C-alpha positions in Angstrom: 0.0 0.0 0.0 1.3 3.5 -0.9 2.2 6.1 1.6 -0.4 8.9 2.0 0.5 12.3 3.4 -2.6 14.5 4.0 -2.4 18.3 3.9 -5.4 20.1 5.3 -6.8 22.7 7.7 -9.7 23.5 10.0 -11.1 26.4 8.1 -12.4 26.9 4.6 -9.7 28.0 2.2 -6.7 30.4 2.4 -4.2 28.7 4.7 -1.6 27.9 2.0 -2.5 24.2 1.3 -1.8 24.3 -2.4 1.8 25.7 -2.0 2.4 23.3 0.9 1.2 20.3 -1.3 3.6 21.6 -4.0 6.5 21.8 -1.6 6.0 18.3 -0.1 5.4 16.8 -3.6 8.5 18.6 -5.0 10.7 17.3 -2.2 9.5 13.7 -2.7 10.0 14.0 -6.5 13.5 15.4 -6.0 14.3 12.2 -4.0 13.2 10.1 -7.0 9.9 9.0 -5.6 6.9 8.3 -7.8 4.3 10.8 -6.5 0.6 11.2 -7.0 -1.5 14.2 -5.9 -5.1 13.5 -4.9 -7.4 16.5 -5.1 -11.0 17.1 -5.4 -10.5 19.9 -8.0 -12.9 22.7 -7.2 -14.4 24.6 -10.1 -12.9 24.1 -13.5 -10.5 26.0 -15.8 -11.7 24.0 -18.7 -11.8 20.5 -17.2 -9.5 21.1 -14.2 -9.4 23.5 -11.3 -7.1 26.5 -11.1 -5.2 24.9 -8.2 -4.6 21.7 -10.2 -3.5 23.8 -13.2 -1.1 25.6 -10.9 0.3 22.4 -9.4 0.8 20.9 -12.9 2.5 24.1 -14.1 4.9 24.1 -11.2 5.6 20.3 -10.9 5.5 19.5 -14.6 5.0 15.9 -15.8 7.0 14.5 -12.9 3.8 14.3 -10.7 0.7 12.3 -11.4 -2.8 13.6 -10.6 -5.9 11.9 -9.4 -8.6 14.6 -9.7 -12.2 14.1 -8.5 -14.5 13.8 -5.5 -13.7 10.1 -4.9 -10.0 10.4 -4.0 -9.9 6.8 -2.7 -10.7 5.4 -6.2 -8.4 7.9 -7.9 -5.6 6.8 -5.6 -6.3 3.1 -6.3 -6.0 3.9 -10.1 -2.7 5.6 -9.6 -1.4 2.8 -7.4 -2.1 0.4 -10.2 0.2 2.5 -12.4 3.1 2.3 -9.9 2.6 5.4 -7.8 3.9 4.7 -4.3 3.6 8.2 -2.6 0.5 10.2 -2.4 -0.1 13.8 -1.2 -3.8 14.3 -0.3 -4.8 17.9 -0.9 -7.3 19.2 1.6 -7.5 15.9 3.3 -7.9 16.5 7.0 -11.6 15.9 6.9 -11.5 13.2 4.2 -11.4 10.4 6.8 -12.4 7.6 4.4 -8.9 7.6 2.9 -6.3 6.2 5.4 -3.2 8.3 5.8 0.3 7.8 7.2 0.7 11.5 8.2 -1.7 14.3 8.8 -0.2 17.8 8.2 -2.5 20.5 9.5 -2.1 24.1 8.5 -3.2 27.0 10.7 -3.2 30.6 9.2 -1.7 32.8 11.9 -3.9 35.7 10.8 -7.2 33.8 11.4 -6.5 30.3 12.7 -10.0 29.4 13.9 -12.4 31.6 12.0 -13.4 33.5 15.2 -14.7 30.2 16.5 -17.7 30.0 14.2 -18.4 26.6 12.7 -20.0 26.3 9.2 -22.4 27.6 8.0 -22.1 30.5 10.5 -18.3 30.9 9.9 -15.4 29.3 8.1 -14.5 26.7 10.7 -15.0 23.2 9.6 -14.3 21.5 12.9 -13.8 22.6 16.5 -10.4 23.2 17.9 -10.5 19.8 19.6 -9.8 18.3 16.1 -6.2 19.5 16.4 -5.7 16.2 18.3 -5.8 14.3 15.1 -2.9 16.2 13.5 0.6 14.6 13.4 2.4 17.8 12.4 1.0 21.4 12.7 2.3 24.2 10.4 1.5 27.8 11.4 1.6 29.8 8.2 2.3 33.5 7.4 4.4 34.1 10.4 7.6 32.9 12.1 6.5 33.5 15.7 3.1 33.0 17.3 3.5 32.0 21.0 -0.2 32.8 21.8 -1.4 30.5 19.1 1.1 27.8 20.2 -0.4 28.0 23.6 -3.9 27.4 22.2 -2.7 24.5 20.1 -1.0 22.9 23.1 -4.4 22.6 24.9 -5.4 20.1 22.2 -2.3 18.6 20.7 1.3 17.6 21.4 2.2 17.4 17.7 5.4 19.1 16.6 4.8 22.7 15.5 6.5 24.3 12.5 6.3 27.7 10.8 6.1 28.5 7.1 6.2 31.9 5.4 5.3 32.7 1.8 8.3 33.7 -0.3 8.3 35.6 -3.5 9.9 33.5 -6.3 9.5 36.2 -8.9 7.3 38.6 -10.8 6.1 37.6 -14.3 4.3 39.2 -17.2 1.0 37.7 -18.3 0.2 36.1 -20.7 3.8 35.4 -21.8 4.8 34.2 -18.3 8.0 36.1 -18.9 10.1 36.7 -15.8 10.7 40.4 -14.9 14.0 41.8 -13.6 13.5 43.5 -10.2 14.1 46.8 -11.8 11.1 46.2 -14.1 8.6 46.0 -11.2 10.2 47.7 -8.1 9.0 51.3 -8.0 6.0 50.6 -10.2 2.5 51.5 -8.9 0.0 48.6 -9.0 -3.6 47.9 -8.6 -3.7 44.4 -7.1 -6.5 41.9 -7.4 -7.1 38.3 -6.6 -9.7 35.5 -6.3 -8.3 33.4 -3.6 -9.4 32.0 -0.2 -7.6 34.7 1.9 -7.2 37.9 -0.1 -6.0 39.8 3.0 -2.9 37.5 3.1 -2.0 38.4 -0.5 -2.3 42.1 0.4 -0.1 41.7 3.4 2.5 39.7 1.4 2.7 42.5 -1.2 3.4 45.1 1.5 6.0 42.8 3.1 7.7 42.3 -0.3 7.8 46.1 -1.0 5.2 46.5 -3.7 3.6 50.0 -4.2 -0.1 49.1 -4.2 -2.4 52.1 -4.9 -5.6 50.1 -5.2 -7.0 46.6 -4.4 -9.9 44.4 -5.4 -10.9 40.9 -4.3 -13.2 38.3 -5.8 -14.5 34.9 -4.6 -12.1 32.0 -4.5 -11.6 30.3 -7.9 -13.3 33.2 -9.6 -13.6 33.0 -13.4 -13.0 36.5 -14.6 -15.0 38.1 -17.4 -13.6 40.5 -20.0 -15.7 43.3 -18.5 -14.2 42.8 -15.0 -10.6 42.9 -16.4 -11.4 46.0 -18.5 -12.9 47.7 -15.4 -9.8 46.9 -13.4 -7.6 48.4 -16.1 -9.7 51.6 -16.2 -9.6 51.8 -12.4 -5.8 51.3 -12.4 -5.3 54.0 -15.0 -7.5 56.4 -13.0 -5.4 55.7 -9.9 -2.1 56.4 -11.7 -1.1 52.8 -11.6 1.5 51.5 -14.0 0.2 47.9 -14.1 -2.2 45.3 -12.7 -1.0 42.6 -10.3 -2.5 39.3 -9.3 -1.5 35.8 -8.0 -0.3 33.0 -10.3 -3.4 31.1 -9.5 -5.5 33.9 -10.9 -3.8 33.7 -14.3 -5.4 30.4 -15.0 -8.8 32.0 -14.7 -7.7 34.8 -17.0 -6.3 32.7 -19.8 -9.2 32.9 -22.2 -9.5 36.7 -22.1 -7.9 39.5 -24.1 -5.1 41.2 -22.2 -6.1 44.4 -20.5 -5.0 47.8 -21.7 -2.4 48.0 -18.9 0.4 45.5 -18.4 -0.7 42.6 -16.2 1.9 41.1 -13.8 1.6 38.1 -11.4 3.5 36.9 -8.4 4.9 33.4 -8.3 5.3 32.3 -4.6 6.3 29.3 -2.6 5.5 28.3 1.0 8.6 26.9 2.7 8.9 25.5 6.2 11.3 27.6 8.3 13.3 24.4 9.1 12.9 22.4 5.9 15.3 19.6 6.7 13.9 19.1 10.2 10.4 19.2 8.8 11.3 16.5 6.3 12.9 14.3 9.0 9.9 14.8 11.2 7.5 13.9 8.4 9.4 10.7 7.6 9.7 9.7 11.3 5.9 10.2 11.7 5.2 8.0 8.7 7.5 5.3 10.0 6.0 5.4 13.5 2.4 5.3 12.3 3.2 2.4 9.9 4.9 0.5 12.7 1.8 1.0 14.9 -0.5 0.0 12.0 -2.5 3.1 12.1 -5.3 3.0 9.5 
């Protein structure tokens, strides 16, 4: 039976699951392992989701994908084709599929959705569910002692931190990398359709972008030509030099005519603060759970 690593969270969207799936899968692939990514694939860009399109773009043909609501069956199909390692995207609540390690992400800016469970708030499960996690990753900070205290009331799992890092700025639709001189000092109107738009806004400030206007749309939003044209007009009126979005957004813009202003996007990664220790902890967790025969 293949090894299954689940990456999930307690809230709906926006903790950094997709880049964490990318990082874990990338490390496994770099070690020569045959890796499959199992994902539900919300809302399509054509026949696949923007998140799947992003993962395929970043990982290339090295990774195999099982996309669909029945991730158990998708995993069985990939296993028959020789896949031995699986990364289960958004799998913390997908209890039907046995896993060898549960990696749980907590967004430091809003870890528990103010305590409101669905449908009143974004929290999928109460805090007590932290007890099921094998490894907890606190994202978008490198220090959160108050949050660690809350976590320790429910879990003794090792805690890691992970920050988003800017890999580069690119021009859309050519996906051409820009030199820092080509984007630093430019004025931008930023927009996104992601689970946590405030996190993108905070990242842009941290990375030194000059943002003169912002707009947000629902997660996985499929943009219309009218919306893009309106953003370009708004940016021109604000004195902006260009529009700026996330890499994920570009997959929901692909079928549209480019706007009147240049459109740039940020390529990011989410990297554990202690990557080698994280890897060692993950592999020790897998070995321990397999030895104990955990389902």
